[in-house]
Every structure is written in C-alpha cells, then in structure tokens.
C-alpha positions in Angstrom: 110.4 82.3 127.0 111.6 84.8 125.0 110.6 88.5 127.1 111.4 91.5 125.5 112.2 94.7 127.5 109.6 96.5 126.0 106.4 98.3 127.1 103.4 99.1 124.7 100.6 101.1 125.9 98.0 101.1 123.1 94.7 103.7 123.3 94.1 102.2 126.7 91.3 103.9 129.3 90.4 103.5 132.7 87.0 104.3 133.5 85.3 104.3 137.1 81.7 105.4 136.6 81.8 109.1 135.0 85.6 109.9 136.2 88.3 109.1 133.7 91.1 107.8 135.5 93.3 107.4 132.0 91.9 108.7 128.7 93.2 107.0 125.6 96.8 106.8 126.6 99.8 105.3 124.1 103.3 104.9 124.3 106.1 102.5 123.8 109.4 102.0 125.7 112.1 99.4 124.7 115.4 98.7 125.5 117.9 99.7 128.5 117.3 103.3 130.3 115.4 105.0 133.0 112.1 107.0 132.1 110.1 109.0 134.5 106.3 109.0 134.4 105.2 112.4 135.5 102.1 114.3 136.7 100.1 116.1 139.4 98.6 113.9 142.3 95.5 112.1 140.5 96.7 113.0 137.2 96.3 108.8 136.4 99.8 107.4 137.2 99.4 104.8 139.8 96.1 103.8 137.5 98.3 103.5 134.9 101.2 101.3 136.8 98.4 98.9 138.0 97.0 98.4 134.0 100.6 97.5 133.1 101.3 95.0 136.1 98.0 93.6 135.9 96.4 94.9 138.9 93.4 95.8 137.1 92.0 95.8 134.1 92.0 98.7 131.7 88.3 99.9 130.5 89.4 99.6 126.6 92.5 99.3 124.7 95.5 97.2 125.6 99.0 96.7 127.3 101.8 94.5 126.3 104.4 93.8 128.5 107.9 91.8 127.5 105.7 91.4 124.3 102.5 89.8 126.0 99.3 91.5 125.6 98.9 91.1 130.0 95.1 90.7 129.6 95.6 87.6 127.2 98.5 86.1 128.3 98.9 87.7 132.0 101.3 84.7 133.5 104.1 85.2 130.6 103.5 89.5 130.6 104.5 89.2 134.4 106.8 86.7 134.4 110.0 89.4 134.0 109.1 92.3 135.7 109.5 93.5 139.1 107.3 96.2 140.2 106.4 98.4 143.3 103.2 100.3 143.0 101.8 102.9 145.4 103.0 102.3 149.2 103.1 98.4 149.9 103.5 97.1 153.2 105.0 94.0 154.1 103.5 91.9 156.8 104.0 93.4 159.9 104.3 89.9 162.0 107.5 88.8 159.4 110.8 89.4 159.5 112.7 91.2 156.9 114.1 87.8 155.6 110.6 86.2 155.8 109.3 89.0 153.9 111.5 88.9 151.0 111.4 85.2 150.9 107.9 85.1 150.9 107.9 87.7 147.6 110.5 85.0 146.1 107.8 81.9 146.9 105.2 84.2 145.1 107.6 84.9 141.8 108.8 81.3 142.1 112.6 81.7 142.8 114.5 79.2 144.4 115.1 80.1 148.3 118.7 80.1 147.8 118.4 82.6 144.8 116.4 84.7 147.5 119.1 84.4 150.0 121.8 85.5 147.4 119.7 88.4 146.5 119.4 89.2 150.4 122.9 88.9 150.7 124.3 91.2 147.9 121.4 93.3 146.7 120.0 93.7 150.2 123.8 94.8 151.7 123.9 97.5 149.1 120.5 99.2 150.1 121.2 98.6 153.6 118.1 96.8 154.6 117.3 96.5 158.2 118.7 93.5 160.4 117.0 90.5 158.8 115.9 89.1 162.1 113.7 92.4 162.4 110.2 92.2 162.5 108.8 94.3 159.9 106.5 96.0 162.4 109.2 97.2 164.2 110.9 99.3 161.6 110.9 102.8 160.4 108.7 103.8 157.4 112.0 104.1 155.4 113.3 100.9 156.4 110.3 99.3 155.7 110.6 101.3 152.3 113.8 99.5 151.5 112.6 96.2 152.2 109.9 96.4 149.5 112.3 97.8 147.1 114.8 95.0 147.9 111.9 92.8 146.9 111.0 94.6 143.7 114.1 93.7 142.0 114.1 89.9 143.0 114.7 87.3 140.3 116.3 90.1 137.9 113.7 91.4 136.3 114.1 93.0 132.4 111.5 95.6 133.2 111.2 97.2 136.6 108.0 99.1 137.6 108.7 102.1 140.9 106.0 104.2 141.7 107.1 106.9 143.8 110.1 104.3 145.1 111.5 106.8 147.6 108.6 107.8 149.5 109.1 107.9 153.2 113.1 107.4 153.1 115.5 109.9 154.1 117.9 111.8 151.7 120.8 109.3 152.5 118.2 106.2 151.5 117.4 108.4 148.4 121.0 108.6 147.4 121.1 104.7 147.8 118.3 104.2 145.5 119.5 106.7 143.1 122.7 105.0 142.3 121.4 101.6 141.9 118.5 102.9 139.3 121.9 104.7 137.6 123.3 101.2 137.9 120.2 99.1 137.0 119.1 101.2 133.9 122.3 100.0 131.6 121.0 96.7 131.4 117.2 97.3 132.6 114.5 99.1 131.7 113.0 100.9 134.3 110.0 102.7 134.6 109.2 105.2 137.7 107.2 108.1 139.0 108.2 110.4 141.2 107.4 113.9 142.7 111.2 114.5 143.6 112.0 116.5 140.3 115.9 116.6 141.2 115.8 112.6 141.4 114.1 112.5 137.8 116.8 115.0 136.4 119.5 112.5 138.3 118.6 109.5 136.9 116.0 109.3 133.9 116.9 109.7 129.9 113.3 110.3 129.1 110.1 111.6 130.5 106.3 111.1 129.8 104.1 114.2 131.4 100.5 112.5 132.1 97.8 115.4 133.1 94.0 114.4 133.8 94.1 111.4 132.4 96.1 112.0 129.2 99.4 112.0 128.1 100.9 115.6 127.0 104.6 115.1 126.4 107.1 112.6 125.8 110.7 113.5 125.4 114.3 113.0 126.1 114.8 114.6 129.9 117.3 116.9 128.2 115.0 118.4 125.7 112.6 119.5 128.1 115.3 121.3 130.4 116.4 123.4 127.2 112.9 124.0 126.4 112.0 125.4 129.4 113.7 127.8 131.3 114.3 128.5 135.1 111.9 131.8 136.0 113.5 132.8 139.2 117.5 133.3 140.5 118.3 133.0 144.2 120.6 135.9 144.7 123.3 135.9 148.1 125.2 139.0 148.7 128.0 139.8 151.2 126.4 142.1 153.2 123.1 143.3 154.5 120.9 144.5 151.7 117.9 146.8 151.6 114.7 145.2 149.8 113.9 148.7 148.8 117.3 149.2 147.3 117.1 145.8 145.5 113.9 146.5 144.3 115.0 150.0 142.9 118.0 148.6 141.0 116.3 145.7 139.4 112.8 147.4 138.7 113.3 147.8 135.2 114.0 144.1 134.8 111.6 142.5 137.6 108.9 143.5 140.1 109.2 139.9 141.6 111.8 140.2 144.6 111.0 138.2 147.9 113.2 138.6 150.7 114.7 135.2 152.6 117.1 136.8 155.0 118.9 140.1 154.8 121.3 138.7 152.6 119.4 136.2 150.5 116.7 137.2 147.8 114.8 135.3 145.1 114.0 137.5 141.7 111.2 136.3 139.4 112.2 137.1 135.8 111.1 136.1 132.1 113.7 133.2 132.2 115.7 134.8 129.2 119.5 135.0 128.7 119.2 138.7 128.3 117.9 139.3 131.4 119.3 136.8 133.9 122.8 138.9 132.6 121.1 142.3 133.2 119.9 141.2 136.7 123.2 140.3 137.4 124.8 143.7 136.7 121.9 145.2 138.5 122.4 143.1 141.6 126.3 143.8 141.4 125.5 147.5 141.8 123.7 147.0 145.1 126.0 145.4 146.5 129.1 142.0 146.1 127.6 139.3 144.9 128.5 135.7 146.7 126.2 133.4 144.7 123.3 133.9 141.4 121.8 131.0 140.8 118.6 129.3 139.4 116.0 129.1 142.2 114.0 125.7 141.0 114.7 123.6 138.1 113.9 123.5 134.3 111.8 120.6 134.8 109.7 122.2 137.6 109.0 125.1 135.2 107.9 122.4 132.7 105.6 120.6 135.2 103.9 123.6 136.3 103.6 125.0 132.5 102.1 121.5 131.6 99.5 121.7 133.9 98.5 124.7 133.5 98.5 124.7 129.6 95.5 121.7 130.2 
C-alpha cells in the first residue's frame, strides 16, 4: 500500500446547527517535519483533528490522509497514522502493558512488536511499571501511556492534540525531545497552548480563529514579524517605582513592579525604543538582566485573534 506522508484539507467545514466549528479550511502538509496548529479555546482545532482522523465527518469538503480520501477509503487513510486526540483515558482496570497491547491489537500490530515498542519507546518516555493499574496512575503518567500508544507501529503521520496536557516540566521535556527526533523522519501535526513548546519543536505554524485559517507560515518568519512588546528588567539594588516611571516616561508609561528590584516595562517593540529603554534604566541603577517578557509567538497569537 502506497501511503504518502501528506495531509490535505480541501475546503472543509463542520457545522453544528447554527454554529460553524470549522469554516472552509484548506491547507496541505507534506513530508517530514512538525507543524503547530494554534488557536484559542473553541477555535476549531480539536474538531479539525477529529475530521482528519475519521472520528467525525465534515459537513462539506474533503480530507485526504496519506493520499486517501478519509471518507471513501477510511481504512487505507488511517493505516499509517498515530493519533492522540483530546485527552483519551485508558481503561482504569487494565495494566499499563494491557492498555498498550489493546491499542496494538486494534491497529493490527503483532504482539511481539508491541512488546518491543513498550521496551524501547516506553522506556524512553519513562512509562510507569507495566504491571501498574492505569486507574492508580497520576494524570501525567496516564498521559505518557497514551502518548506511547500513539506512536505504535511507526506511523508516518502523527496527530497530537495537546500532547503534554497534564504533564509536569520534566515529562514535557521528554516529549519535546521525542518530537524533535521523530520529526526528522515523520510528519507531525500538533496543537499546544504552550507556545514555548511550539517554538522549540515546530517548523511551521497554522493559526485558526473562530473556525477560519488565518495564517500558515514558517515559525521563524512569524517570530521575525511579531516582536515582543515588553521587557523584564532586574536591577542590582532596590528601585523606586516612581523614579523608574520618571526615567522611562518619554518612552513608556506601562511600568509594572514585580518586586523592589524586578520590573516589567511595555513599549512598541521597536529596536530604537528597546535601546532607549535600556539606557534609561541604566541611569536609575545597575541593570542585571534586560530581556523580553513573553515571546514573539505570544504577540502573534494575541494580534491575530484581536485582528479577527
């Protein structure tokens, strides 16, 4: 079976009564790499993922996965994918091993291949003891079990809807490293509210807002276009908020005190104002750190939503 690493969404809409969850969406992803699907809660991300993985049908339009129309050739379209949609919950009565073996059986993977996957990939993700009951696991541990299941069978295309939801920082680092490794030879399409995670792992970004695709671009290009509009400044000594406001008053009136030595200052994002802010701050007291507060991707996220 010829299965391409390609996702093609053609003029797809999903309507529930009078509510349009996805509105005439079109995009194509092809080859190796990782693309982020970004948008506010309710923007249409999970609905899109469900249509791309055959969980629901579009109201209109077509979805092609691996070169196959998912409505006409569902089995072929789903044969080469792995998916983690919303927050799947393994059966609580099963052990970790039984849960992953069950998914392998559903996907038609030989038991010995599933066991090998548990031994190699599972060890990498640091899944809990395989004889542990899923119902006794923490939220993050269960997330690692379903994450392991999504990668069963070495799928060419992997859909990850908020893959690190419920995980602690150490667990998220493990997932990040796996995505960075797997995207070299796989097509990964993922959503995340952790924009730092997106910056670290994804080559491209698709923004969706109120069901409409508003932007599809390289992550690096988005970051170039949207500059961070606030800086965090730390001084060596205690600084009066009034004194700092006076010093930077001609550049910014947006000064927030986090502590006696730490402040956030908003400005227009330009290089000129950034330089002027630093010079003004240095006249108040010695500056220990002067760095962006928030990311350019956050600025893009907020700006695109506001513009809609």
